[in-house]
C-alpha positions in Angstrom: -134.7 -225.1 -50.7 -137.1 -227.1 -52.8 -140.7 -226.4 -52.3 -142.5 -229.1 -51.0 -139.3 -231.0 -50.1 -138.9 -231.7 -46.1 -135.6 -230.0 -44.0 -133.5 -233.2 -43.0 -131.9 -233.6 -39.6 -129.5 -236.4 -38.4 -129.5 -237.3 -34.3 -126.5 -238.9 -33.1 -126.2 -239.9 -29.7 -125.5 -243.1 -28.0 -128.5 -242.4 -25.2 -131.2 -244.3 -27.2 -133.6 -242.6 -25.0 -132.6 -238.7 -25.4 -131.8 -240.0 -29.3 -135.7 -241.4 -29.6 -137.4 -238.3 -27.5 -135.2 -235.5 -29.8 -136.5 -237.8 -33.0 -140.0 -237.7 -31.7 -140.0 -233.9 -31.4 -138.8 -233.4 -34.7 -140.3 -235.9 -36.5 -143.4 -234.4 -37.2 -141.6 -231.8 -39.2 -139.1 -232.8 -40.8 -137.1 -236.0 -41.8 -135.0 -237.2 -39.3 -132.2 -239.7 -39.3 -130.6 -241.1 -35.7 -127.3 -242.8 -35.1 -125.6 -244.4 -32.1 -122.6 -243.2 -33.1 -120.5 -240.2 -34.5 -118.8 -243.4 -37.3 -121.8 -245.1 -38.7 -123.3 -241.1 -38.7 -119.9 -240.0 -40.7 -120.1 -243.1 -42.9 -123.3 -243.9 -43.9 -125.2 -240.5 -43.9 -126.2 -238.4 -47.0 -124.2 -235.4 -45.3 -124.4 -233.0 -48.3 -127.5 -233.5 -47.9 -128.8 -232.3 -44.6 -129.9 -229.5 -43.7 -129.2 -229.5 -40.0 -127.2 -232.3 -37.2 -127.9 -232.5 -33.9 -125.4 -234.4 -32.2 -124.3 -235.7 -28.4 -120.7 -233.7 -27.3 -120.4 -237.0 -25.3 -119.8 -239.9 -27.9 -118.1 -243.5 -27.5 -115.3 -243.4 -30.1 -115.4 -240.3 -32.2 -117.0 -236.9 -30.3 -119.3 -234.9 -31.6 -116.7 -231.9 -31.1 -114.5 -234.3 -34.3 -118.0 -235.0 -35.9 -118.3 -230.9 -36.3 -115.0 -230.5 -38.3 -116.0 -233.9 -40.3 -119.3 -232.4 -41.3 -117.9 -229.0 -42.3 -115.2 -230.4 -44.6 -118.5 -231.9 -46.6 -120.2 -228.6 -46.3 -119.4 -225.7 -44.2 -122.6 -224.3 -44.3 -125.1 -226.8 -42.6 -125.0 -226.6 -38.3 -124.4 -228.8 -36.7 -126.5 -228.5 -32.4 -124.9 -230.0 -29.9 -126.0 -231.3 -26.4 -124.2 -231.4 -23.5 -125.3 -232.6 -19.9 -125.6 -229.7 -16.9 -122.4 -228.4 -15.6 -120.5 -229.1 -19.0 -120.3 -224.9 -20.9 -116.4 -225.5 -20.7 -117.2 -228.7 -24.0 -120.6 -226.1 -24.7 -117.6 -223.6 -25.6 -115.5 -225.6 -27.7 -118.1 -227.1 -29.4 -118.6 -223.3 -30.4 -115.5 -222.3 -31.1 -115.0 -225.7 -33.5 -117.7 -224.7 -35.0 -120.9 -225.6 -33.6 -124.2 -224.0 -34.4 -125.4 -223.6 -30.9 -125.6 -226.2 -27.7 -128.5 -227.4 -25.8 -128.1 -228.5 -22.1 -129.8 -231.9 -20.5 -132.0 -231.7 -19.3 -134.5 -229.8 -22.1 -137.9 -228.9 -23.7 -138.6 -229.8 -26.5 -139.1 -225.7 -28.0 -135.6 -225.8 -26.9 -134.8 -227.9 -29.9 -137.3 -226.9 -32.0 -136.5 -223.1 -31.5 -132.2 -223.9 -32.4 -133.1 -225.8 -34.8 -135.5 -223.0 -36.3 -132.8 -220.8 -35.8 -130.0 -223.1 -37.5 -132.5 -223.6 -41.0 -132.5 -219.7 -41.0 -128.8 -219.4 -40.2 -128.0 -222.2 -43.0 -130.7 -220.4 -45.9 -129.0 -217.2 -45.4 -125.2 -218.9 -46.1 -127.2 -221.1 -48.8 -128.5 -217.4 -50.5 -125.2 -215.6 -49.7 -123.6 -218.1 -52.2 -125.0 -218.3 -54.9 -125.6 -213.7 -54.7 -121.8 -215.1 -54.6 -122.0 -217.5 -57.5 -123.9 -215.3 -59.1 -121.5 -212.3 -58.8 -118.2 -214.4 -59.9 -120.4 -215.4 -62.6 -120.9 -211.8 -63.6 -118.2 -210.2 -62.5 -116.7 -213.5 -65.2 -118.8 -212.7 -68.1 -118.4 -208.7 -67.4 -114.9 -209.5 -67.8 -114.8 -211.0 -70.5 -117.3 -208.2 -72.6 -114.3 -206.2 -70.7 -111.2 -208.0 -72.6 -114.1 -208.0 -76.1 -114.6 -204.7 -75.5 -111.0 -203.2 -75.3 -109.6 -205.4 -77.9 -112.1 -203.2 -79.8 -111.0 -200.7 -78.8 -107.8 -201.1 -79.8 -108.3 -202.3 -83.0 -110.5 -199.7 -83.5 -107.0 -197.2 -82.3 -105.3 -199.1 -85.3 -107.7 -198.4 -87.5 -108.0 -194.7 -86.7 -103.9 -194.8 -87.1 -104.4 -196.0 -90.0 -106.6 -193.7 -91.1 -105.0 -191.8 -90.0 -101.5 -192.1 -91.2 -104.2 -192.5 -94.6 -106.1 -189.3 -94.0 -102.4 -187.5 -94.8 -102.7 -187.8 -97.9 -105.3 -184.6 -97.8 -102.8 -182.5 -96.9 -99.5 -181.3 -98.5 -96.3 -183.6 -97.9 -94.5 -180.7 -97.5 -95.4 -176.6 -98.5 -94.5 -175.7 -102.0 -91.2 -173.6 -102.7 -93.0 -171.1 -103.9 -90.3 -167.8 -104.5 -91.1 -165.0 -101.9 -94.0 -166.8 -99.7 -93.8 -168.7 -96.9 -96.3 -170.8 -95.0 -96.9 -171.6 -91.7 -100.1 -174.1 -89.7 -100.5 -175.3 -86.7 -103.8 -178.5 -86.5 -105.6 -180.1 -84.6 -108.3 -182.3 -84.9 -110.7 -183.0 -81.9 -110.0 -186.6 -82.6 -107.6 -188.6 -84.4 -109.0 -187.3 -87.5 -109.8 -183.7 -89.0 -112.8 -182.5 -91.4 -110.4 -180.0 -91.8 -108.0 -180.2 -94.9 -106.4 -177.6 -97.3 -103.7 -177.9 -100.7 -101.8 -175.4 -102.6 -101.7 -176.3 -105.8 -99.0 -174.5 -108.3 -99.2 -173.1 -111.5 -95.9 -171.7 -112.3 -93.1 -170.2 -110.4 -95.3 -167.1 -109.5 -99.2 -168.4 -109.5 -100.6 -171.2 -107.3 -103.9 -172.2 -106.1 -105.1 -171.9 -102.5 -107.6 -174.4 -100.9 -109.4 -174.9 -97.3 -111.9 -177.2 -96.4 -113.7 -177.6 -92.7 -116.3 -180.0 -92.5 -119.1 -180.1 -90.6 -118.4 -182.1 -87.6 -115.5 -183.9 -86.7 -114.4 -187.2 -86.3 -114.7 -190.1 -88.7 -117.5 -188.8 -90.8 -115.9 -185.6 -91.5 -112.5 -187.3 -92.2 -114.9 -189.1 -95.1 -116.6 -186.5 -96.4 -113.2 -184.1 -96.7 -112.1 -187.5 -98.6 -115.0 -186.9 -101.1 -113.8 -183.4 -101.6 -110.1 -184.4 -102.0 -111.2 -186.5 -104.3 -113.3 -183.9 -106.3 -110.6 -181.2 -105.8 -107.6 -183.7 -107.2 -110.4 -184.2 -110.6 -110.8 -180.0 -111.4 -106.7 -179.7 -110.8 -106.2 -179.3 -115.3 -109.4 -177.4 -115.9 -107.7 -174.7 -115.2 -110.4 -172.9 -113.2 -111.4 -169.9 -111.8 -111.8 -170.1 -107.7 -115.7 -169.4 -108.5 -115.2 -172.1 -110.8 -113.9 -174.6 -108.7 -116.2 -173.9 -106.0 -119.4 -174.1 -108.3 -117.8 -177.8 -109.5 -116.8 -179.7 -106.4 -120.2 -178.3 -105.1 -122.0 -179.8 -107.9 -119.2 -182.8 -107.7 -120.5 -183.6 -104.2 -124.0 -183.3 -104.1 -124.6 -185.6 -107.2 -122.3 -188.6 -106.3 -124.1 -188.8 -102.9 -126.3 -191.5 -103.3 -128.8 -190.3 -100.9 -129.1 -187.1 -98.8 -126.5 -186.1 -96.6 -126.3 -183.8 -93.9 -122.7 -183.4 -94.6 -121.7 -180.1 -96.0 -118.7 -177.9 -95.9 -117.3 -174.9 -96.0 -114.8 -173.9 -98.6 -112.2 -171.2 -99.4 -110.2 -171.3 -103.2 -107.5 -168.5 -103.9 -105.9 -167.6 -106.8 -102.4 -166.0 -106.1 -100.7 -164.4 -109.2 -98.0 -162.7 -107.8 -96.6 -161.6 -111.7 -99.9 -159.4 -111.3 -99.9 -158.6 -107.7 -103.6 -160.0 -106.9 -105.4 -162.6 -105.1 -108.5 -163.8 -107.0 -110.9 -165.1 -103.9 -114.2 -167.1 -104.2 -115.3 -168.3 -99.9 -117.9 -170.5 -99.4 -119.3 -169.9 -95.2 -115.1 -170.5 -94.4 -114.7 -167.6 -91.3 -113.3 -164.9 -93.6 -109.3 -165.1 -93.7 -107.0 -162.1 -92.8 -105.2 -159.9 -94.6 -102.6 -157.6 -92.7 -101.7 -154.8 -94.8 -98.5 -153.1 -94.6 -100.0 -150.1 -94.3 -101.3 -151.4 -90.9 -104.6 -152.0 -92.9 -106.2 -155.6 -92.3 -108.6 -156.8 -95.2 -111.4 -160.0 -94.8 -111.9 -162.3 -97.4 -115.6 -162.2 -96.3 -117.8 -165.0 -97.7 -119.0 -164.9 -101.5 -121.4 -167.7 -101.3 -123.1 -171.3 -99.2 -121.7 -173.7 -98.1 -121.1 -177.1 -100.6 -122.6 -180.1 -100.7 -126.2 -178.9 -100.1 -127.9 -176.7 -103.0 -128.2 -177.8 -106.2 -128.1 -173.9 -107.2 -125.7 -172.1 -105.6 -124.0 -169.5 -106.8 -120.2 -168.2 -106.0 -119.1 -164.5 -106.7 -115.3 -164.1 -106.7 -113.4 -161.0 -105.7 -109.8 -159.8 -106.5 -107.3 -157.6 -104.3 -104.1 -156.6 -104.5 -101.4 -157.9 -102.1 -97.8 -156.5 -102.0 -94.3 -157.9 -100.6 -95.2 -158.0 -96.3 -98.6 -158.5 -96.8 -99.7 -161.9 -94.2 -102.8 -163.6 -94.9 -104.1 -166.0 -91.9 -107.0 -168.1 -93.0 -108.5 -170.8 -90.0 -111.2 -172.9 -89.4 -113.6 -172.1 -87.2 -112.4 -175.2 -84.6 -110.3 -171.9 -84.5 -111.9 -169.5 -81.7 -114.6 -171.9 -80.5 -114.1 -173.0 -77.0 -114.9 -176.1 -75.3 -118.4 -177.1 -75.3 -120.9 -174.2 -74.0 -118.6 -171.3 -74.6 -116.6 -169.7 -77.2 -114.5 -166.8 -77.8 -115.5 -165.8 -81.1 -114.9 -164.7 -85.0 -114.5 -160.7 -83.8 -112.5 -161.6 -80.5 -109.6 -163.8 -82.8 -108.9 -161.0 -84.9 -108.9 -158.7 -81.8 -106.3 -160.6 -80.9 -104.5 -160.8 -84.1 -104.2 -157.3 -84.9 -101.9 -157.6 -81.3 -99.4 -159.5 -82.1 -99.8 -158.1 -85.4 -95.7 -156.9 -85.8 -95.1 -160.9 -85.2 -94.4 -162.5 -88.2 -96.5 -164.9 -89.7 -95.0 -167.5 -87.9 -95.1 -166.6 -84.7 -98.4 -165.2 -85.3 -100.5 -168.6 -85.9 -98.4 -170.5 -82.4 -99.8 -167.7 -80.9 -103.2 -168.3 -81.9 -102.6 -172.0 -81.4 -101.4 -171.4 -78.0 -103.8 -168.8 -76.7 -106.6 -171.8 -77.9 -105.2 -174.3 -75.1 -104.3 -171.5 -72.7 -108.2 -171.3 -73.2 -109.5 -174.9 -73.2 -107.6 -175.7 -69.7 -107.1 -178.6 -70.6 -111.1 -179.7 -71.4 -111.3 -181.5 -75.2 -111.1 -179.4 -78.4 -114.6 -178.6 -79.3 -114.1 -179.3 -83.0 -111.2 -179.0 -85.4 -109.1 -176.4 -85.5 -106.7 -175.2 -88.4 -104.7 -172.0 -88.5 -102.5 -172.1 -91.6 -100.8 -168.3 -92.6 -98.9 -167.3 -96.2 -96.4 -164.4 -95.7 -95.5 -162.3 -99.1 -91.8 -161.2 -98.5 -91.4 -160.6 -101.6 -92.2 -160.4 -105.7 -91.3 -159.0 -107.9 -94.5 -157.3 -110.1 -94.6 -157.5 -113.3 -96.3 -154.4 -115.4 
């Protein structure tokens, strides 16, 4: 109701005395229009502006009960109060069934009229407030639906972009493992999101020599994938330089630091190993990758521990390299820390993973890789993976060592 506006009531009664009395009772508080029959009321009254109607039930021509329907066709929130004669309760009940708000029996007191009208106004205010709230809610729902569709379209586009990014990221990995005589490779990987910060590469130097590179960028998702693409760019730029593993790490570290236009909080762990099957040796340098494990044919195991700090953090970082001997039957397992970290709160731990590898060391390297992968997801129990998980197996099946 607009502040300062008087509420409007129409009084319809063919008895001039009754009509006059009701009007006088109401005019002290409200704006009142009076009609002697329902036809004039329906035709001439501005019904949508009314706040209530009081009508006699028994009218010549159009009855009060029929008026209820016509009023509510224009605005069903307008309360209609009917006036009946003493003993005409059946008509009053019929009027209530047709939608009348209340009924008043003649003879009546002024208080009866005022109380009934006040209750009618309260009811109408509730109806109007409810209608307003429903309208506002409908509008908000409409806006939310628009936002939902916009978000859904955006999410769909993001998913498409991530699919494209995932396909493009596949170029970071070898299209297939190279065919190196006497060496077999196995792989299992699972990104925490559609794209990963883990990657590896195998660079053939000769039929019996190759470089294996494995990287794990901090974090996961798009930022990690972009950083890993930058690392891949560094590695490609160095392929023709015939560098040793420690030189590789120093050059990649320098490339990452100088390529960034401003301070970055990203960094990466990086493992580089040069396999020389002619000499039966591996020369490696490890910038923070969880120590790869070599299962020796004599039942022992060797850990290729880190030899320097992460790449991409310290400009003056230096990296040592280590040479170890290998023989036919030796198997190497390289993995990112996501392969043994479970969920957001708990970890299996590196040592626990190594103990498990010992338990299944009699298997072929491909079976060991698969078992580690299955164990990781069994421990997750359906929870999201905490970090990108990559497991690579390399088995030296046979080679002729040249003296």
